[in-house]
C-alpha positions, 0 to 999 in steps of 0.5 A: 598087134597089141599096140594096134588094138589099143590104137583102135580102142582109143579111136573108138572111144574118142568117137563115142562108139563101143568096141564090140566083139565083132569089131575086134574079130574083124580087126584081128582078121585084118591085121593077120592078113598079109595081102591087100584085101577088098571088103568082100575078101575080108568079109569072106575070111571073117565069115568062115569062122564067125557066120553071124558077122554081116557085110555091113559090119565089116564095111563099117569097121574097115572104114573106121580102121582107115579113119584111125590110121590102121588101114590104108585104102588103095585104088589100083584101078580094079573097080574096088578099093583094097585095104592094107595094114598101115605101118607107121614110119614104113613106106613101100610102093607097088607093082600091079599086074594088069593081067592077073591082079598080083600086087608086089610091094617093094622099097627102093631108097634111090626112088624115095630120095629122087622123089624128095629131090624133085619135090624140093627142086619145085619148092614143093613140101611133100606130105605123102606120096605113092608110086604104083607101076602097072604092067605084067608080072613075070608069070604073065609075061612068060605065058 
């Protein structure tokens, strides 16, 4: 977590911005989250302990985290962006339940290799990719 804080500090400085206590609090709360969070969810988590931090500050800080590469913004079709901690060198894909909204992260080396192969066969130089599978989770399928 210390290296991520340093990365954020460096980015803020390069942008000519100040690293405020509020931004540090939001960063720490975001990095502790194990889930995909909307701006509102992060705002509510932060407000539980720090009622003086406003929604706009959380929103702007999340955008800064995405710009500097610490957060990935995702759109899983629910009408709002969700953010997850970006892990350099670590790739995962998502299963998204269309009923309850559960998001399951998974890794599969065969899928990764197949995507590279398909890109290569088409003369395509892949710079990034994502795989999202939509359906019903085990809990929703059994009810």
